C-alpha positions in Angstrom: -3.9 15.0 12.6 -3.5 14.3 8.9 -5.9 11.4 9.2 -8.5 13.5 11.0 -8.3 16.4 8.6 -8.3 14.4 5.4 -4.8 15.5 4.5 -3.7 11.9 4.8 -5.2 11.3 1.4 -3.0 13.6 -0.7 0.0 12.8 1.6 -0.6 9.0 1.2 -0.9 9.3 -2.6 2.3 11.4 -2.8 4.1 8.8 -0.7 2.9 5.9 -2.9 3.8 7.7 -6.1 7.2 8.9 -4.8 8.1 5.5 -3.4 7.3 3.8 -6.8 9.2 6.4 -8.7 12.2 6.2 -6.4 12.2 2.4 -6.7 12.2 2.7 -10.5 15.3 4.9 -10.2 17.1 2.5 -7.9 16.2 -0.5 -10.1 17.8 1.2 -13.1 21.1 0.1 -11.5 21.5 -3.6 -12.1 22.9 -4.0 -8.5 19.5 -3.0 -7.2 17.0 -4.5 -9.6 15.8 -7.0 -7.0 14.8 -4.4 -4.4 11.2 -4.4 -3.0 9.6 -1.4 -1.4 7.0 -1.4 1.3 4.6 1.4 1.6 2.5 2.0 4.7 -1.2 2.6 3.9 -3.5 4.6 6.2 -7.0 3.2 7.0 -8.6 6.3 5.4 -6.5 5.9 2.2 -7.3 2.2 1.9 -11.0 2.9 2.3 -11.0 5.3 -0.6 -13.0 4.0 -3.6 -10.2 5.1 -5.9 -7.4 3.4 -4.0 -6.9 0.4 -6.3 -6.9 2.8 -9.3 -4.3 5.0 -7.6 -2.1 2.0 -6.9 -2.5 0.9 -10.5 -1.6 4.4 -11.8 1.4 4.7 -9.5 2.7 1.4 -11.0 2.0 2.4 -14.6 3.5 5.9 -14.2 6.7 4.6 -12.5 7.1 1.5 -14.7 7.8 -0.8 -11.7 6.6 -4.4 -11.7 3.7 -4.9 -9.2 5.5 -7.8 -7.4 8.1 -5.4 -6.1 5.5 -3.3 -4.3 4.4 -4.4 -0.8 1.5 -2.6 0.9 1.6 -2.4 4.7 -1.9 -2.7 6.2 -2.7 -2.6 9.9 -4.5 -5.5 11.4 -7.4 -3.2 12.6 -7.8 -1.7 9.1 -8.3 -5.2 7.6 -10.6 -6.4 10.4 -12.7 -3.2 10.5 -14.6 -4.0 7.3 -13.5 -7.5 6.4 -15.6 -7.9 3.3 -14.5 -4.6 1.7 -10.9 -5.2 2.8 -10.8 -8.7 1.2 -12.3 -7.4 -2.0 -9.7 -4.7 -2.4 -6.9 -7.0 -1.4 -8.0 -9.5 -4.0 -8.0 -6.8 -6.7 -4.5 -5.7 -5.7 -3.2 -9.2 -5.4 -4.5 -9.9 -8.9 -2.2 -7.1 -10.1 0.7 -8.9 -8.4 1.0 -6.7 -5.3 2.0 -8.2 -1.9 0.9 -7.3 1.6 2.4 -7.2 5.0 0.6 -6.7 8.4 1.8 -3.6 10.3 1.2 -3.5 14.1 0.1 -7.1 14.1 -0.9 -8.2 17.6 -1.8 -4.7 18.8 -5.4 -4.9 17.7 -8.0 -7.7 17.6 -5.6 -10.6 17.8 -3.7 -9.3 20.8 -3.3 -12.0 23.5 -2.9 -9.6 26.3 
């Protein structure tokens, strides 16, 4: 429902900012300075023109290093508009961000 109504955009931004801020708090403790956090990104959020800027701002505001943020993207999101997805992923990778595939095998690459 949040995806359909557009509420996913402010919710997704809040999740991203909150996750980065929380990781910064955890990493203040030397026992947890190697933690990595993964944030699930909705298709609608990823397609937003300002998404890369929002990620950059969340990193800057929290002070966490980009390499400790992993964005979870669904296979169908990436394959829906390959050229645009690759472009955004390259921008984010240039910042040092990592990716993981969520729901891999349930979309286009499913062997069933």
